[in-house]
Backbone of each chain as ProteinMPNN parsed JSONL, in Angstrom:
{"seq_chain_A": "MMPRLRVSCAAAPETVEKVSTIVRKQLALAEETQVTGETKFAELGADSLDTVEIVMKLEEEFGVGVEEENAQTITTIQEAADLIETLQKK", "coords_chain_A": {"N_chain_A": [[268.506, -52.809, -26.965], [268.33, -49.056, -26.449], [265.502, -47.978, -24.981], [263.681, -45.786, -26.138], [261.536, -42.838, -24.525], [261.242, -40.49, -25.581], [259.472, -38.385, -27.482], [259.964, -37.803, -31.303], [259.761, -35.191, -32.143], [260.585, -33.198, -29.683], [262.681, -31.033, -27.941], [266.264, -30.287, -28.846], [269.09, -30.97, -26.762], [270.78, -28.666, -26.44], [268.921, -26.533, -26.966], [267.196, -26.951, -24.396], [269.384, -26.063, -22.462], [269.832, -24.023, -23.26], [267.535, -22.309, -22.635], [267.327, -22.8, -19.595], [269.669, -21.455, -18.489], [268.488, -18.903, -19.547], [266.379, -18.716, -17.75], [267.157, -19.092, -15.599], [268.56, -16.684, -14.833], [266.669, -14.817, -15.211], [265.217, -15.268, -13.234], [266.407, -14.84, -10.782], [267.845, -17.11, -9.901], [269.578, -19.411, -6.842], [272.629, -21.007, -7.181], [272.76, -24.066, -6.442], [269.853, -24.529, -7.291], [267.923, -26.739, -8.31], [266.745, -27.625, -12.377], [264.685, -28.767, -14.607], [263.647, -30.401, -17.408], [261.157, -30.344, -16.984], [260.404, -28.945, -15.279], [257.801, -26.301, -13.641], [257.343, -23.15, -14.372], [256.234, -21.654, -12.752], [256.417, -22.992, -10.413], [259.452, -22.339, -9.507], [258.948, -19.882, -8.527], [258.4, -18.313, -10.1], [255.299, -15.541, -11.397], [252.798, -14.567, -13.018], [253.768, -12.224, -14.513], [256.166, -12.85, -14.853], [256.505, -14.985, -15.768], [255.43, -14.157, -18.396], [258.067, -11.904, -19.238], [259.635, -13.895, -18.897], [259.445, -15.531, -21.169], [259.671, -13.06, -23.326], [262.033, -12.915, -23.36], [262.893, -14.915, -24.178], [262.395, -14.775, -26.924], [263.65, -12.832, -27.454], [266.483, -13.783, -27.404], [266.266, -15.946, -29.386], [265.811, -15.074, -31.449], [262.777, -15.491, -32.351], [259.289, -15.168, -32.869], [256.476, -15.516, -30.671], [253.55, -16.381, -30.762], [250.013, -15.239, -29.801], [248.291, -17.38, -28.82], [250.131, -19.237, -28.42], [251.851, -18.287, -26.683], [250.635, -18.779, -24.329], [250.208, -21.605, -23.905], [252.665, -22.543, -22.806], [254.49, -23.458, -20.209], [256.131, -25.071, -19.022], [259.791, -25.541, -18.883], [260.511, -27.444, -20.886], [258.44, -27.244, -22.607], [258.868, -24.558, -23.932], [261.241, -24.951, -24.823], [260.668, -26.645, -27.181], [258.39, -25.266, -28.195], [260.284, -23.162, -29.368], [262.0, -24.824, -31.217], [260.179, -25.369, -32.898], [259.459, -22.885, -33.886], [261.725, -22.085, -34.695], [261.819, -23.834, -37.328], [260.448, -23.217, -39.218]], "CA_chain_A": [[268.018, -51.54, -27.23], [267.646, -48.285, -25.384], [264.064, -47.76, -24.835], [263.466, -44.084, -26.095], [260.231, -42.384, -24.56], [260.988, -39.277, -25.97], [258.843, -37.963, -28.703], [261.57, -37.264, -31.837], [259.962, -33.693, -32.296], [261.753, -32.894, -28.635], [263.787, -30.198, -28.584], [267.42, -30.59, -28.468], [269.534, -30.736, -25.514], [271.567, -27.603, -26.06], [268.23, -25.535, -27.043], [266.859, -26.931, -23.056], [270.182, -25.802, -21.933], [270.135, -22.358, -23.239], [266.668, -21.845, -21.832], [267.455, -23.198, -18.226], [270.053, -20.326, -18.54], [267.875, -17.505, -19.149], [265.07, -18.862, -16.711], [267.696, -19.193, -14.073], [269.349, -15.51, -14.875], [265.655, -13.912, -15.213], [264.366, -15.494, -11.93], [267.687, -14.732, -10.0], [267.95, -18.491, -9.021], [270.511, -19.948, -6.653], [273.541, -22.295, -8.063], [271.928, -25.139, -6.414], [268.526, -24.982, -7.7], [267.874, -27.938, -9.66], [266.008, -27.529, -13.083], [264.25, -30.271, -15.455], [262.931, -29.971, -18.435], [259.761, -30.773, -16.598], [260.324, -27.921, -14.189], [256.997, -25.482, -14.393], [258.112, -21.876, -14.048], [255.709, -21.173, -11.076], [257.392, -23.943, -9.14], [260.656, -21.643, -9.668], [258.324, -18.995, -7.857], [257.664, -17.074, -10.748], [254.117, -15.365, -11.599], [252.243, -14.603, -14.625], [254.587, -11.371, -15.812], [257.698, -13.446, -14.866], [256.604, -16.266, -17.335], [255.707, -13.163, -19.589], [259.05, -11.712, -19.652], [260.78, -15.212, -19.803], [258.936, -15.691, -22.925], [260.116, -12.155, -24.455], [263.344, -12.862, -23.025], [263.385, -15.928, -25.636], [262.127, -14.119, -28.16], [265.127, -11.978, -28.295], [267.569, -14.82, -27.666], [266.232, -16.651, -30.137], [265.047, -14.043, -32.662], [261.351, -15.842, -32.903], [258.03, -14.48, -32.299], [255.833, -16.033, -29.971], [252.13, -15.715, -31.371], [249.29, -15.139, -28.618], [247.963, -18.583, -28.34], [251.329, -20.05, -28.036], [252.232, -18.219, -25.013], [249.364, -19.169, -23.515], [250.581, -23.206, -23.646], [254.042, -22.502, -22.088], [254.215, -23.681, -18.656], [257.54, -25.569, -18.394], [260.924, -25.205, -19.775], [260.99, -28.279, -22.133], [257.329, -26.517, -23.483], [259.098, -23.34, -24.168], [262.146, -25.117, -25.779], [259.586, -27.15, -27.959], [257.972, -24.106, -29.571], [261.362, -22.184, -30.221], [262.338, -25.0, -31.996], [259.164, -25.476, -33.815], [259.149, -21.729, -34.449], [262.955, -22.043, -35.468], [262.269, -24.517, -38.261], [259.747, -22.056, -40.204]], "C_chain_A": [[267.757, -50.45, -26.731], [266.103, -47.935, -25.637], [263.891, -46.044, -24.866], [261.922, -43.72, -25.93], [260.544, -41.293, -24.939], [260.294, -38.987, -27.379], [259.952, -37.682, -29.817], [261.145, -35.852, -31.858], [260.12, -32.925, -31.11], [262.279, -31.855, -28.966], [264.976, -30.525, -28.09], [268.179, -30.192, -27.404], [270.075, -29.356, -25.259], [270.451, -26.131, -26.134], [267.533, -25.619, -25.294], [267.678, -26.373, -22.231], [270.044, -24.044, -21.832], [268.769, -21.951, -22.472], [266.759, -21.614, -20.413], [268.313, -21.864, -17.793], [269.508, -18.946, -17.875], [266.898, -17.802, -18.092], [265.795, -18.479, -15.537], [268.063, -17.481, -13.954], [267.608, -14.502, -14.503], [265.168, -14.06, -13.37], [265.215, -15.427, -10.926], [268.068, -16.353, -9.074], [269.212, -18.544, -8.345], [271.209, -21.132, -7.436], [272.922, -23.521, -8.192], [270.412, -25.479, -7.032], [268.233, -26.216, -9.247], [266.503, -27.625, -11.035], [265.952, -28.466, -14.091], [263.831, -29.389, -16.239], [261.27, -30.008, -17.912], [259.395, -29.872, -15.527], [259.307, -26.546, -14.642], [257.589, -24.328, -13.672], [257.52, -21.303, -12.494], [256.017, -22.183, -10.188], [258.175, -22.897, -8.417], [260.214, -20.222, -9.107], [258.277, -18.203, -9.233], [256.225, -16.76, -11.209], [253.802, -14.745, -12.701], [253.178, -13.688, -15.277], [255.797, -11.721, -15.751], [257.405, -14.252, -16.049], [256.23, -15.169, -18.624], [257.32, -12.633, -20.2], [260.043, -12.676, -19.845], [260.633, -15.059, -21.33], [259.466, -14.468, -24.004], [261.417, -12.43, -24.313], [263.908, -13.718, -24.234], [263.259, -15.563, -27.012], [263.066, -13.423, -28.791], [266.025, -12.601, -28.246], [267.422, -15.569, -29.078], [265.763, -16.479, -31.843], [263.742, -14.654, -33.288], [259.983, -15.056, -32.504], [256.832, -15.185, -32.238], [254.381, -15.435, -30.256], [251.485, -15.855, -29.858], [248.968, -16.555, -27.842], [249.195, -19.253, -28.127], [252.194, -19.992, -26.812], [251.479, -19.067, -24.162], [249.883, -20.472, -22.759], [252.006, -23.319, -22.721], [253.708, -22.417, -20.296], [255.785, -24.334, -17.895], [258.287, -25.675, -19.153], [261.259, -25.907, -20.896], [259.797, -27.648, -22.824], [258.166, -25.477, -24.424], [260.477, -23.964, -25.111], [261.607, -25.805, -27.246], [259.427, -26.135, -29.214], [259.414, -23.687, -29.648], [262.008, -22.986, -30.943], [261.371, -25.305, -33.106], [259.541, -23.801, -34.749], [261.03, -21.298, -35.379], [263.11, -22.225, -37.059], [261.683, -23.389, -39.459], [260.944, -21.093, -41.205]], "O_chain_A": [[266.604, -50.536, -26.309], [265.766, -47.603, -26.773], [263.952, -45.267, -23.913], [261.089, -44.063, -26.77], [259.691, -40.618, -24.362], [260.789, -39.523, -28.371], [261.004, -37.283, -29.319], [262.067, -35.077, -31.602], [259.794, -31.755, -31.312], [262.433, -31.575, -30.155], [265.004, -31.041, -26.973], [268.005, -29.036, -27.016], [269.948, -28.827, -24.154], [270.744, -25.031, -25.665], [267.31, -24.521, -24.783], [267.175, -26.028, -21.161], [270.106, -23.214, -20.925], [268.969, -21.144, -21.563], [266.405, -20.546, -19.912], [267.857, -21.171, -16.884], [269.666, -18.286, -16.848], [266.609, -16.785, -17.461], [265.35, -17.763, -14.64], [267.797, -16.996, -12.855], [267.54, -13.645, -13.623], [264.888, -13.169, -12.567], [264.805, -16.033, -9.936], [268.447, -16.515, -7.914], [270.122, -17.914, -8.886], [270.637, -21.981, -8.12], [272.574, -24.088, -9.228], [269.981, -26.623, -7.177], [268.337, -26.318, -10.469], [265.358, -27.417, -10.631], [266.982, -29.001, -14.502], [263.643, -28.179, -16.111], [260.344, -29.65, -18.64], [258.323, -29.937, -14.925], [259.618, -25.812, -15.58], [258.203, -24.423, -12.609], [258.085, -20.777, -11.535], [255.729, -21.971, -9.01], [257.953, -22.511, -7.27], [261.067, -19.339, -9.191], [257.956, -17.043, -8.973], [255.673, -17.818, -11.511], [254.736, -14.351, -13.4], [253.553, -13.982, -16.412], [256.635, -11.127, -16.429], [257.994, -14.173, -17.127], [256.724, -15.361, -19.734], [257.71, -12.89, -21.339], [261.017, -12.582, -20.592], [261.339, -14.665, -22.259], [259.662, -14.694, -25.198], [262.085, -12.145, -25.307], [264.859, -13.491, -24.982], [263.887, -15.97, -27.99], [263.355, -13.3, -29.981], [266.848, -12.236, -29.086], [268.403, -15.752, -29.799], [265.527, -17.184, -32.824], [263.497, -14.472, -34.481], [260.057, -14.246, -31.58], [256.162, -15.501, -33.222], [254.077, -14.263, -30.036], [252.081, -16.371, -28.912], [249.252, -16.831, -26.677], [248.995, -20.142, -27.299], [252.858, -20.814, -26.181], [251.883, -19.951, -23.407], [250.009, -20.586, -21.54], [252.208, -24.294, -21.997], [253.049, -21.701, -19.541], [256.306, -24.162, -16.793], [257.892, -25.915, -20.294], [261.998, -25.471, -21.778], [260.148, -27.407, -23.98], [258.091, -25.619, -25.644], [260.7, -23.356, -26.158], [262.13, -25.478, -28.311], [259.864, -26.052, -30.362], [259.749, -24.376, -30.612], [262.839, -22.382, -31.621], [261.822, -25.489, -34.236], [259.803, -23.688, -35.946], [261.313, -20.521, -36.291], [263.795, -21.59, -37.86], [262.356, -22.874, -40.352], [260.544, -20.212, -41.966]]}, "seq_chain_B": "MAALWRSKVPPNSPSLEEARKRVFEFFKLASRSLPTVMDIYNLEDVATISQLRSTISAEIRKNAHIKDPKVIDMLIFKGMEELENIVEHSKQRHHIIGQYVVGRQGLVQETGAKDQGLSPFLKNFYKSNYF", "coords_chain_B": {"N_chain_B": [[249.875, 8.341, -36.463], [250.519, 8.024, -34.049], [248.373, 9.504, -33.177], [246.114, 8.59, -33.595], [246.209, 6.193, -31.789], [245.179, 7.61, -29.7], [243.13, 9.229, -29.741], [241.1, 6.985, -29.989], [239.257, 5.57, -27.307], [240.066, 2.503, -25.823], [237.313, 0.289, -25.281], [236.424, 0.101, -21.263], [237.671, -2.819, -19.641], [236.169, -5.684, -19.236], [236.273, -7.313, -16.856], [238.428, -8.386, -14.23], [240.315, -10.376, -15.249], [240.311, -9.846, -17.836], [241.468, -7.271, -18.027], [243.742, -8.189, -16.729], [244.974, -9.859, -19.255], [245.262, -7.459, -21.102], [247.275, -6.1, -19.905], [249.455, -7.589, -19.959], [249.472, -7.754, -22.735], [250.174, -5.286, -23.524], [252.83, -5.009, -21.926], [254.187, -7.165, -23.518], [253.798, -5.764, -26.015], [255.415, -3.221, -25.201], [257.825, -4.428, -24.857], [258.798, -5.498, -27.308], [258.907, -3.474, -28.521], [261.501, -2.309, -27.827], [264.274, -2.739, -29.01], [264.048, -0.82, -30.887], [264.046, 1.461, -29.408], [266.349, 1.779, -28.097], [267.746, 2.03, -30.499], [267.407, 4.11, -31.23], [267.796, 6.213, -29.184], [270.335, 5.622, -28.854], [271.42, 3.696, -26.358], [273.349, 1.818, -26.26], [275.624, 1.971, -24.892], [274.999, 2.119, -22.036], [272.993, 0.664, -20.897], [271.221, -2.692, -21.096], [268.858, -4.76, -23.564], [267.667, -6.459, -21.827], [268.196, -5.078, -19.469], [266.444, -2.993, -19.537], [264.123, -4.147, -20.173], [263.732, -5.569, -17.665], [262.905, -3.07, -15.785], [260.82, -1.961, -16.788], [258.931, -4.109, -16.296], [258.932, -4.091, -13.813], [257.997, -1.632, -13.198], [255.485, -2.52, -13.767], [254.498, -4.352, -11.714], [254.667, -2.479, -9.537], [252.519, -1.616, -9.188], [250.87, -4.093, -9.31], [249.33, -4.526, -7.068], [246.671, -3.817, -7.472], [243.136, -3.808, -7.698], [240.955, -2.992, -9.358], [239.482, -3.312, -12.449], [239.089, -0.609, -14.255], [240.645, 0.93, -13.048], [243.275, -0.378, -13.75], [242.82, -0.402, -16.408], [243.304, 2.283, -16.885], [245.936, 2.86, -15.606], [247.346, 1.526, -18.02], [246.503, 3.006, -20.093], [248.01, 5.126, -19.44], [250.785, 3.899, -19.427], [250.487, 2.945, -22.084], [250.504, 5.675, -23.589], [253.183, 6.907, -22.522], [254.757, 4.946, -23.589], [254.457, 5.617, -26.114], [255.432, 8.008, -26.644], [258.088, 7.714, -26.019], [258.89, 5.929, -27.999], [258.185, 7.582, -30.471], [260.034, 9.567, -30.249], [259.717, 11.325, -28.491], [261.121, 12.28, -26.445], [264.164, 12.808, -24.75], [267.175, 11.687, -24.525], [268.685, 11.897, -22.37], [266.653, 12.059, -20.954], [265.298, 9.286, -21.232], [267.65, 7.662, -19.665], [267.408, 8.883, -17.045], [264.916, 7.942, -16.225], [264.503, 5.562, -16.258], [267.019, 3.758, -16.525], [269.008, 4.879, -14.384], [267.516, 5.342, -12.68], [267.449, 2.468, -11.147], [269.069, 2.482, -9.251], [268.87, 3.522, -6.374], [267.37, 5.784, -6.355], [264.173, 7.258, -5.258], [262.065, 6.393, -6.631], [261.908, 3.574, -6.97], [261.573, 2.195, -5.004], [259.14, -0.258, -3.514], [255.869, -1.845, -4.037], [253.307, 0.719, -4.413], [253.278, 2.522, -0.786], [253.036, 0.152, 0.09], [255.069, -1.545, 1.474], [255.305, 0.495, 3.544], [256.641, 1.1, 6.612], [254.84, 1.482, 9.644], [255.898, 3.359, 11.18], [257.39, 5.021, 9.069], [255.297, 5.718, 7.9], [253.791, 7.365, 10.228], [255.943, 9.257, 10.45], [256.194, 10.661, 7.994], [253.842, 11.999, 7.802], [253.347, 13.588, 9.886], [255.173, 15.866, 12.251], [254.627, 15.171, 14.94], [254.13, 12.529, 16.609]], "CA_chain_B": [[249.88, 7.002, -36.28], [249.815, 7.971, -32.373], [247.137, 10.566, -32.671], [244.897, 7.748, -34.022], [245.819, 5.528, -31.035], [244.977, 8.012, -28.786], [241.384, 9.592, -30.041], [239.791, 5.939, -29.17], [240.022, 4.944, -26.198], [239.158, 1.349, -25.721], [236.299, 0.329, -23.639], [236.769, -0.939, -20.283], [237.767, -4.425, -19.026], [234.296, -5.972, -18.255], [236.55, -8.099, -15.923], [239.893, -8.503, -14.102], [240.981, -11.26, -16.268], [240.724, -9.152, -19.504], [242.543, -6.344, -17.36], [245.278, -8.964, -16.851], [245.202, -9.401, -20.115], [245.657, -6.136, -21.499], [248.417, -5.728, -18.993], [250.453, -8.517, -20.635], [249.555, -7.36, -24.068], [251.098, -3.877, -22.941], [254.156, -5.568, -21.794], [255.152, -7.786, -24.993], [254.235, -4.336, -26.98], [256.877, -2.522, -24.66], [259.2, -5.289, -24.885], [258.869, -5.673, -28.825], [259.756, -1.766, -29.172], [262.759, -2.148, -26.889], [265.436, -2.486, -29.984], [263.74, 0.484, -31.784], [264.307, 2.466, -28.65], [267.893, 1.564, -27.748], [268.32, 2.145, -31.6], [266.928, 5.68, -31.507], [268.87, 6.822, -28.174], [272.351, 5.208, -28.374], [271.7, 3.39, -25.068], [274.17, 0.312, -26.087], [276.851, 1.621, -23.535], [274.567, 2.283, -20.75], [272.0, -0.764, -20.884], [270.896, -3.811, -22.437], [267.523, -4.608, -23.654], [267.134, -7.131, -20.554], [267.734, -4.318, -17.997], [265.207, -1.952, -19.721], [262.878, -5.277, -19.929], [262.964, -5.529, -16.183], [262.438, -2.154, -15.567], [259.396, -1.917, -17.442], [258.34, -5.261, -15.465], [259.076, -3.285, -11.768], [257.024, -0.33, -13.014], [254.213, -2.933, -13.85], [254.823, -4.759, -10.636], [254.681, -1.808, -8.341], [250.76, -1.566, -9.098], [250.153, -5.243, -8.677], [248.018, -4.695, -5.599], [244.955, -3.146, -7.746], [242.321, -4.891, -8.369], [239.659, -2.488, -9.835], [239.86, -3.145, -13.56], [239.107, 0.778, -14.881], [242.127, 1.418, -12.667], [243.705, -1.137, -14.277], [242.812, 0.275, -17.599], [243.766, 3.824, -16.831], [247.108, 2.688, -15.806], [247.988, 0.639, -18.709], [246.651, 3.748, -20.764], [248.933, 5.902, -19.315], [251.431, 3.352, -19.87], [250.918, 3.415, -23.725], [250.843, 7.125, -23.572], [254.524, 6.772, -22.134], [255.502, 4.234, -24.407], [254.112, 6.293, -27.628], [256.477, 9.248, -26.208], [259.661, 7.488, -26.061], [259.006, 5.34, -29.324], [258.58, 8.688, -31.448], [261.423, 10.198, -30.372], [259.671, 12.666, -28.13], [262.007, 12.31, -25.546], [265.674, 12.686, -25.308], [268.419, 10.393, -24.099], [268.623, 11.531, -21.039], [265.188, 11.511, -20.158], [265.299, 7.907, -20.841], [268.463, 7.345, -18.557], [267.115, 9.304, -15.847], [264.16, 7.58, -15.809], [264.64, 4.283, -16.749], [268.093, 3.286, -16.257], [269.839, 5.139, -13.113], [266.501, 5.176, -11.388], [267.288, 1.444, -10.362], [270.086, 2.404, -8.022], [268.565, 3.955, -5.202], [266.316, 6.82, -5.856], [262.963, 7.001, -4.602], [261.077, 5.392, -7.723], [262.379, 1.996, -7.613], [260.83, 1.349, -3.988], [258.383, -1.541, -4.424], [254.378, -1.356, -4.408], [253.467, 2.256, -3.549], [252.836, 2.458, 0.423], [252.766, -0.982, 0.465], [255.847, -1.892, 2.522], [256.029, 0.893, 4.083], [256.457, 0.777, 7.891], [253.8, 2.767, 10.203], [256.461, 4.575, 11.841], [257.594, 5.557, 8.144], [253.803, 6.541, 7.426], [253.773, 8.469, 10.859], [256.779, 10.381, 10.033], [255.684, 11.255, 6.638], [252.318, 12.773, 8.007], [253.606, 15.063, 10.723], [256.164, 15.851, 13.431], [254.145, 14.654, 16.304], [253.453, 11.258, 16.651]], "C_chain_B": [[249.525, 7.09, -34.414], [248.833, 8.887, -32.402], [245.926, 9.336, -33.023], [244.855, 6.602, -32.627], [245.02, 6.005, -29.954], [243.295, 8.454, -28.752], [241.092, 8.397, -29.665], [240.215, 5.194, -28.484], [239.405, 3.752, -26.195], [238.366, 1.206, -24.718], [236.837, -0.252, -22.579], [236.74, -2.242, -20.14], [236.723, -4.471, -18.45], [235.335, -6.792, -16.974], [238.031, -7.85, -15.602], [240.878, -9.274, -15.311], [241.192, -10.618, -17.404], [241.437, -7.753, -19.11], [243.97, -7.221, -17.539], [245.625, -9.021, -18.28], [245.606, -8.714, -21.038], [246.904, -5.976, -20.93], [249.56, -6.411, -20.166], [250.404, -8.036, -22.145], [250.553, -5.761, -24.417], [252.548, -4.482, -22.96], [254.936, -6.303, -23.046], [255.158, -6.397, -25.894], [255.395, -3.43, -26.517], [257.928, -3.29, -25.061], [259.945, -5.627, -26.599], [259.699, -4.188, -29.332], [261.047, -1.668, -28.633], [264.232, -1.859, -27.97], [265.382, -1.17, -30.246], [264.432, 1.355, -30.921], [265.562, 2.599, -28.273], [268.87, 2.013, -29.253], [268.67, 3.676, -31.651], [268.016, 6.425, -30.529], [270.031, 6.228, -28.012], [272.246, 4.672, -26.879], [272.221, 2.328, -24.978], [275.231, 0.636, -24.93], [275.98, 1.613, -22.639], [273.27, 1.29, -20.701], [271.673, -1.605, -21.673], [269.115, -3.545, -22.822], [267.065, -5.596, -22.199], [266.828, -6.144, -19.008], [266.6, -3.427, -18.329], [264.062, -2.593, -19.443], [262.492, -5.02, -18.458], [262.655, -4.618, -15.697], [261.259, -1.766, -15.937], [258.189, -3.123, -16.508], [258.108, -4.926, -14.163], [258.408, -2.315, -11.93], [255.538, -1.027, -13.097], [253.761, -3.579, -12.725], [254.381, -3.869, -9.216], [252.82, -1.657, -8.143], [250.167, -2.837, -9.308], [248.958, -5.635, -7.944], [246.945, -4.6, -6.378], [244.629, -4.221, -8.401], [241.058, -4.527, -9.098], [239.953, -2.503, -11.387], [240.098, -1.612, -14.473], [240.501, 1.25, -14.193], [243.216, 0.924, -13.381], [244.052, -0.52, -15.96], [243.411, 1.247, -17.631], [245.769, 3.933, -16.539], [247.27, 2.161, -17.17], [247.708, 1.99, -20.156], [247.509, 4.538, -20.498], [250.312, 5.562, -19.557], [252.227, 3.519, -21.6], [251.325, 4.718, -24.141], [252.557, 7.399, -23.471], [255.513, 6.037, -23.416], [255.702, 4.961, -26.063], [255.553, 7.3, -27.374], [257.624, 8.798, -26.639], [259.546, 6.878, -27.452], [259.011, 6.213, -30.612], [259.279, 9.666, -31.025], [260.995, 11.307, -29.811], [260.076, 13.075, -27.185], [263.283, 12.678, -25.665], [266.345, 11.693, -24.142], [268.433, 10.39, -22.698], [267.746, 11.915, -19.88], [265.209, 10.058, -19.828], [266.112, 7.352, -19.475], [268.271, 7.642, -17.602], [266.237, 8.479, -15.457], [264.085, 6.127, -15.502], [265.758, 3.359, -16.547], [268.813, 3.693, -15.187], [269.113, 4.766, -12.414], [267.045, 4.044, -10.519], [268.358, 1.062, -9.037], [269.588, 3.303, -7.258], [267.887, 5.241, -5.505], [264.941, 6.348, -5.668], [261.915, 6.274, -5.225], [260.978, 4.024, -7.627], [261.98, 1.413, -6.071], [259.586, 0.869, -4.458], [256.811, -1.123, -4.359], [254.367, -0.152, -3.461], [252.664, 2.381, -2.189], [252.26, 1.2, 0.874], [253.617, -2.005, 1.584], [256.481, -0.999, 3.25], [255.772, 0.66, 5.619], [255.552, 1.726, 8.798], [254.496, 3.881, 10.679], [257.222, 5.519, 10.825], [256.251, 6.813, 7.783], [253.517, 7.498, 8.446], [254.626, 9.81, 10.198], [256.545, 11.159, 8.429], [254.459, 12.341, 7.165], [252.355, 13.646, 8.414], [254.653, 15.141, 11.425], [255.851, 15.455, 14.734], [253.497, 13.482, 16.267], [254.01, 10.094, 17.687]], "O_chain_B": [[248.677, 6.5, -33.746], [248.358, 9.051, -31.278], [244.816, 9.461, -32.506], [243.764, 6.126, -32.314], [244.294, 5.262, -29.294], [242.459, 8.08, -27.93], [240.593, 8.549, -28.55], [241.119, 4.368, -28.615], [238.219, 3.738, -26.528], [238.463, 1.703, -23.596], [237.706, -1.105, -22.76], [235.744, -2.855, -20.525], [236.264, -3.778, -17.542], [234.733, -6.703, -15.904], [238.793, -7.28, -16.383], [241.815, -8.849, -15.987], [242.25, -10.795, -18.008], [241.988, -7.156, -20.035], [244.944, -6.981, -18.252], [246.543, -8.286, -18.645], [246.334, -9.226, -21.889], [247.746, -5.626, -21.756], [250.268, -5.811, -20.975], [251.495, -7.97, -22.712], [251.322, -5.425, -25.317], [253.288, -4.409, -23.941], [256.072, -6.024, -23.427], [256.185, -5.948, -26.403], [256.211, -2.956, -27.308], [258.913, -2.786, -25.602], [261.102, -5.879, -26.934], [260.621, -3.939, -30.11], [261.741, -0.771, -29.112], [265.06, -0.974, -27.755], [266.294, -0.381, -29.996], [265.348, 2.032, -31.388], [265.914, 3.764, -28.091], [270.078, 2.244, -29.305], [269.705, 4.267, -31.958], [268.936, 7.107, -30.98], [270.695, 6.366, -26.984], [273.021, 5.223, -26.097], [271.971, 1.611, -24.009], [275.645, -0.231, -24.16], [276.24, 0.553, -22.07], [272.437, 1.911, -20.041], [271.762, -1.442, -22.89], [268.381, -2.602, -22.526], [266.032, -5.277, -21.611], [266.025, -6.211, -18.078], [265.816, -3.113, -17.433], [263.138, -2.127, -18.777], [261.457, -4.507, -18.033], [261.861, -4.91, -14.803], [260.651, -1.081, -15.115], [257.008, -2.942, -16.213], [257.207, -5.401, -13.472], [258.006, -1.815, -10.879], [254.54, -0.442, -12.674], [252.546, -3.48, -12.56], [253.924, -4.335, -8.172], [252.15, -1.618, -7.111], [248.952, -2.838, -9.501], [248.076, -6.489, -8.036], [246.045, -5.365, -6.033], [245.141, -5.069, -9.131], [240.219, -5.36, -9.439], [240.754, -1.626, -11.712], [241.061, -1.457, -15.224], [241.337, 1.894, -14.827], [244.125, 1.702, -13.67], [245.134, -0.288, -16.499], [244.269, 1.278, -18.513], [246.588, 4.707, -17.034], [247.431, 3.285, -17.646], [248.5, 2.009, -21.098], [248.067, 4.883, -21.54], [251.114, 6.449, -19.848], [253.303, 3.833, -22.11], [252.279, 4.93, -24.889], [253.115, 8.072, -24.339], [256.55, 6.423, -23.954], [256.634, 4.888, -26.864], [256.586, 7.143, -28.025], [258.219, 9.356, -27.56], [260.289, 7.473, -28.232], [259.602, 5.864, -31.634], [259.068, 10.767, -31.535], [261.488, 12.364, -30.204], [259.666, 14.158, -26.769], [263.632, 12.918, -26.821], [265.871, 11.167, -23.135], [268.284, 9.432, -21.939], [267.865, 12.045, -18.662], [265.167, 9.572, -18.698], [265.579, 6.804, -18.509], [268.794, 6.918, -16.755], [266.44, 8.037, -14.326], [263.583, 5.679, -14.471], [265.486, 2.168, -16.392], [269.502, 2.748, -14.8], [269.423, 3.993, -11.507], [267.198, 4.281, -9.321], [268.492, 0.105, -8.275], [270.097, 4.356, -7.642], [267.907, 5.92, -4.479], [264.599, 5.187, -5.893], [261.036, 5.654, -4.627], [260.071, 3.367, -8.138], [262.067, 0.195, -5.915], [258.989, 1.292, -5.448], [256.566, 0.043, -4.668], [254.938, 0.071, -2.394], [251.438, 2.36, -2.293], [251.359, 1.044, 1.698], [253.138, -2.891, 2.292], [257.634, -1.121, 3.662], [254.745, 0.057, 5.929], [255.665, 2.918, 8.51], [254.076, 5.037, 10.693], [257.691, 6.58, 11.238], [256.214, 8.021, 7.552], [253.019, 8.545, 8.031], [254.234, 10.862, 9.693], [256.903, 12.297, 8.127], [254.406, 13.49, 6.727], [251.79, 14.641, 7.96], [255.35, 14.157, 11.174], [256.718, 15.392, 15.606], [252.324, 13.417, 15.901], [253.451, 8.999, 17.744]]}, "name": "protein", "num_of_chains": 2, "seq": "MMPRLRVSCAAAPETVEKVSTIVRKQLALAEETQVTGETKFAELGADSLDTVEIVMKLEEEFGVGVEEENAQTITTIQEAADLIETLQKKMAALWRSKVPPNSPSLEEARKRVFEFFKLASRSLPTVMDIYNLEDVATISQLRSTISAEIRKNAHIKDPKVIDMLIFKGMEELENIVEHSKQRHHIIGQYVVGRQGLVQETGAKDQGLSPFLKNFYKSNYF"}
């Protein structure tokens, strides 16, 4: 049996993929740059305004509204995807 | 409603951190009103929401070197005023296009933070003929 380390409420891979694409475009990353779910936005060269802009772009793309408290907690791609899925289920 | 916003100026931010939070609040407010703006001025053909959003963040970044909370508050106040003018249709389509769409391709406005990347040669050049 395959050991599943991921918690069951994690986001679907397609969501993570879509978030990664958006982050790549917003930060104008080169094609070869490795981007995983655990990558922090700060590691990719984003400052705080970039992070807010990415969250806004995700709001637009996924049609969700991110509250103030939630927005503070987003630092990695996986967290962003998880939050989006949570908001979409509502 | 716009008059209501402007008649009460919020008190000054006590710290740089508070000023930063207000900047992000302003940016989020502006981003969320972008669909309305696109709709009012029929900008679907000339710009996308993403482009306008990056224009807004570029404008904010131009003043990123400022450290005084009062100056930041003043800049946010002016930004809010501009946003209100745009959202309440006080401007016209060519204003928006000229200031926020076309400007991104080579007009003087788009140069980075004010006075910061300027070379000493240029600074002297702008000052006088003899240096």
